[in-house]
N, C-alpha and C positions, 0 to 999 in steps of 0.2 A: 404576305409581304414578298416582293420580288426584288432581287438584286441583279443588275445588269451592268455590262461593260466594266467589270472590275468591282472590287470591294468598296470603293468610295461612293458609289451611287446606290441609293436605297429609295425605291418607289413604293407607293401604296398599291394594294392589289386592284384588280379590275378585270373587265371582260377580255377574253382572248379571241373573240370572233374577228373576222377581217374588217378592215376600215370601212369598206362599203356597207357592210351590215350594220356596224355601229353608227355610221352616218345616217342610214335610213331610219334607224331607231330614234336617233336624236331629232330628226326632222319630223317624224310622225308622232313621237311621244315625248316632247321636250321636257315639260315639267314633271309629268308622271314618271317618265323614265329616270330623271334625276333622283326622285324620291325612292324609286325601286332600287337604284344602284346604291344609295346610301343605306337602305335597309339591309342590303346584301353584304356590302363591303365596309361600311362604316362612314365616318365623316370626311374621309379622303379616299379617292380612288383614281386610278389611271385609265384614260380612254385614248382611243386613236380614231379621230374623226376628220372628215374633210374640212378644209380651211385652216383649222387649228393644228392638225396633225397630232403628234403625240403630246398629250396634255395631262396634267394632274388637276383634278377638281377638288377644291377644299371648301369647308364650311365651319372649321374650328375657329372660334374667336381669336385665340392667341396667335394662330398661324396667319389669319387674315391681317391682324394688326402688324405682325412682323413683315408680311409682304408689302403692306401699304407704307411702312416706314423704312423699307430698304432703299438704298440709294440707286440711282439709275445705272451705276456700274454693275449692280447685282441683278436687278430685275427692272425692265423698262417696257416701252411700248412694243406691241406685237409687230413683227415684220410684215405680216399680212393684216392690215387694219382698215378702218373706215376711210382712210385717205384715198383709197382707190375709187371711192364714191364721192367724197367731199372735196378732194383735191390735195395735192402734195404740200400745200402750205396750211392745211387745216390743223387745228390743235390735235386732232386724232392721229395725224400722220407724223407729227414732230416728236423727236426724242431728245433726251439729255439736256444740254445747255440751251439749245435752240428752243425747246419746249418751254423751259424755265423763263427764257428771255421774252418770248411772246406772251406767256401767261401773265407775267408781271405788267406788261403793257395793257392787257385787256381786262384786268380785274377792276379798276376804278369805276367804269360805267355801271357796274352791277351792284354797287353798295351805297349805303348812306342816303344823302339827299338826292343823288342822281336816281336811285331806285324809287324813292317816294314820288318823284316827279312823274313817273310812268303810271302811277295808280289811276289817275284820272282817265288816261287813254283806255286802260283795261275796263274801267267801269262804263265808259261810254260805249265801247264795243259790246259789252255784256248786255246793257240796257237795250241797245239796238237789236241784238239777236233775240233776246227774250221776248221782245214785242211780237215776234213771229210765232211764238209757241201756242199751240192749240190748248184749250181748256177742256178737261174732262175726257180726254182721248189719249190712249197710250201711244207714245212715239219714242224713237231712239234719240238720245241726247248727244251721242258722240259726234254726228255731223255738225251740230250747233257748236259744240265745244271746239271742234277743229276750226270753224270759221272765226270764233272769238279769238283764239290764240294766234291764228295766222294774221288776222287783221291787226291785232295788238303789236305783234312783232314787226310787221311791215311798217307800222307807224313809229314805234318806239326805237327799233333797232335800225331799220333801213332808212327811216325818214321819208318813206315813199308816200306820194300823193298824186292825184291826177292820173295821167295815162300810165305811169310806171306802177302805181298802186294797182290799177285794174289789170295790167298785164301780168304782174307777179301773182296776183290773187288767182288768176286763171292758170298760169304755168306751174306754180309751185306744188299744189296738191298732187297731181299725177307724177311730177318730177320726184318728189320726196317718196311717194309710194313705190315707184319703180326702183329708186335707189335703195330703199329699205329691203326690198326683196333681193336685189343683186348683192347686197352686203352680206347676206347669209347663204346665198346659193353659189355652189362651186361651178360657175359658168365662165368659160374662157372668153376673153375679148377677141379672140381670133375668129375668123369666119365672117362672111359678108352679111348674112342674115342672122342676127341675134339681138337680144334686148339691149346690149351695150350700144349698138348703133343709134337706137332711139334715144337712149340716155344721153349720149354725146351730143346729139342735135339739140336736146333740151338744155344741156349745159351751155351751148353756144348762145342760145336765146337768153339764158339767164345772165351770162357775162355781158352781153350787149346792153341789157337793161341796167346792170350795175354800173357800167361805164357812164351811162347817162345820169344816173343818180349821183355819181362822184362829181361829174361836171356841174350839176345843179346844187350840190351841197353848200349850205351857208356856213361860213366860218364860225358864226355864233350859235349854230344849231344845238339843240339839246339831245338829239338822237345819237345813237351809238356810232353810226357811220360818220357823222360830223366829228365826234370825239376821236375816232380812229384816224381821221385825216389830220387832226391837230397834234396827236400824240407823237412822241419822239423816243427813240432808243437812247441809251446813255451816250452814244457817239454823235447824237444829233440827227441821225437819219430817221426817216419816217417809214411807214408801212407802204409797200408797193401795191399796185393795182391787183395783182394776182393774190397777194396775201389778204387784202381786204375782201376780195370776192370769195375766197375759200373760207375765211373766218365768218363772214356774214352767213354763208350757207351752213356752216357748222352750227352757229348760234340758232339759226332757224330750225334746222333738223333736230338739234338736241332739245329745243325748247317749245316746239310746236306740237308734234304728234304725241310726244310723251306726256306733256302737261295736259293736253286735251283728253288723252286716254285716262289719266288719273282722275280727272274731273268726272268722266263718265262712270268710272268705278265708284267714285264718291256718291253719286246719285244712286247707283245700284245698291251700295251698302246702306245708305241712310234710309232708303225705302223699306229695308228689312229690319230696321231697328227703330221702331216708332218712339220708344222712350227717349232715346238719344235725340231723335229728330225734334221732339217736343222741347227738350232742354236747349237745343241750338236755336230754336225760334225765339228764345228769350234774349238772344243777342250776346251770348257769352263768348267773347273773343278768344279767351284762353282755351275754352273747350273746342272752339272751331280749329284753333291751331293744333290741338291734340288730335282732333279727328283727322286732319290732313296727314299728320304723321302716321296714324294708325291705318289709314287707307293705303299709304305707301308701304307700310310694313306688310299688310296682309295681301295686298294686290300690287306687288311691284311690277311695273310694265316692262322693265328690262330685267332679265334673269341673270346675266353674266357680266362681270367686269374682269378684265384679263391683264396679265403681264407676261413677258417672255424672259426666260433666264438668260442672262448675258455673261455669266461666269461659270465655268465648269465646277461642279462640286458645291453648288449653292445650298447651304443648310437652311431648311425651312421647317422649323419645329422638329418633328420626328423623321423628316425626310432629307435626303441629300440628292439634289437634282442635277442632271447634266445640262450643259449649255444648249440652248435652242428649244428646250421644252417650254410649252405654254403652261401657265398656271391660271386656271379659271376659278374665280370666286363665285359660288352659287348664292345669289342674293336670296332666292326663295328658300333654300335650305337653312340658312342661318336665321332668317326671319321666322321660320316655322319651328325653330328649336325651343322646346319647353325649358331647357336649361338656361337659355338666354332670355327668353320672354315667357314667363310662366303662363300656362294655359294659352299657348300660342295660337291654337285654333280658334279661340274666342275673339271676336271683334269687340274690343273694349278700349276706346280712346282715353278713358280715365287713367289708364296705366301711364300716360305721358303728362298728366296734370302735375305741375310742380316739379317735373323731372325731364330735362332734355335728354334725347337719346344719345347713346354712345356711338360716335361716328365710325367706330370700327366694328359695330354690330348692326346698327341700323344704316343700311348702305344703298338706298335706292338711287343715289347720285354717284355711286362709286366711292372711291376713297383715296387718301394720300394726295400726292402732288397732281394726280390726274382726276381728282374729284371734279364733277361737272362745274364748269365756270359759271354757268347761268343758274345754279341751284337757288340762289336768293331771288332772282328774277322769277323763276318758275313758282317758288313758294308764294311770292307776292301775287302773281297771277291767280293761283288757285284760291288764295284767301279772298281776293276781291270778287272773283266770280261767284264763289259759294256764298259769301256774305250778301251780295246783291241778289242772288237767286232766293235765298231764304228770307230776305227783306220783302221782296216783291211777289213771291209765290208761296202757296202752301203745297208742299210736296206730299202727295197722297201715299201712305204706306201700302205695302202689299204683303200677302202671305205666300207668294210664289217662291219656288226654290231659287237660290242664287244663280246668277248667270254663269255659264261655263267660261273658261279661258279660251280665247281665240287668237292664234298667231297672225299678226299682220306683217310678218317679216322680221323686223327688229323688235317691235313692241307687242305685248300681250294685252288684248282688249276684251271687254265683256262681249260675249258671243252675240247678244241681241242689241248691242250698242248702248247699254245703260238706259233701258226703257224707263220712262217716267209717265205719270199722270199728274197734272198740276191744276191748281185753281189760283187765279190771280187774287192777291190780297186787296181789299179796299183801303182807302186812305185812313179809315178809322179803325182798322184791325182786320182780322180774318174775314173773308167773304163767306 
């Protein structure tokens, strides 16, 4: 335990090597490094890394719950956040009352009947993509999952069709990939030749397409963009063009790559658990729901959710933190904790049958007031895609070792892309 800047601040122990060394370790050994630090220092430790600076990493359930339920005057959005990639009006960039105000405005399109209306779109895109799958030959499913989730979001969220749909489908994959890498890389925006220049050019293209979509939007449309144009703040004002563009990009980024990657992990896990696969082919919807929860627990595609201390002497469980420190919640560490999830290393969806997860312990979508706005939409997408896949195809099990984790910038994907071998089912049953 280390005490700094006076007796009121108490920080957990941690490595003392220079920031550059810690940063290199974090980049090259992200998940393994976290586990090693926990083994050495316990369930909380202090680090000093690029982008976040001085930060406390926690994985204790009680401390996570306290952090997530703390008011924005105590702990709120990071000063250095995804807003530099997604835009200053993105939900990731906003803090305090402004964040609460916009979140209230954007919640309705992702719940209830509105959400159910998007299921048909997701199923259509899934059937269209699955029609291209080869039978009896191993292939990576991640590219397919990327196309399904991208197309579904472009239709359901952006309301895109025709030329705009085609342009966004071509522009957004490299745009999001570059943005994901820039979000975690300490690269300055200064200098004539750097990746930010290319990113900014892509952003201008994106903004121009969104302007056209706004001009074409139908007042009675069911897509999220149409609802954004209709919605009003309490004072009667509506969302501005910049707010809409940033929020659409946020919804796409948060719900496209992460959802697709979880689907690829689901394929990777199911092929290695033939008994579970056999159960799921019987069409048990509750077991499918539990399987999605367990895939997200054992293979979270995002490892960290973060807050920044806004008040000096913030008490967080055993620790008293100074203003300006980041608090990083390690999703993988709490999901791997046997005290929280018995036999945590075992992939067992049955643990969630009849028991919904504690949202301060199962946190693939983050938590508290900053929990992912599109969590329900993403869950619906995953359910529809996997249900359709298991209905139309036999997923061939494998005895191969599990795929390694591979960092794609923000998200962790299966290193081989969630490889599958499939056989199409006949209308009368398995082929």
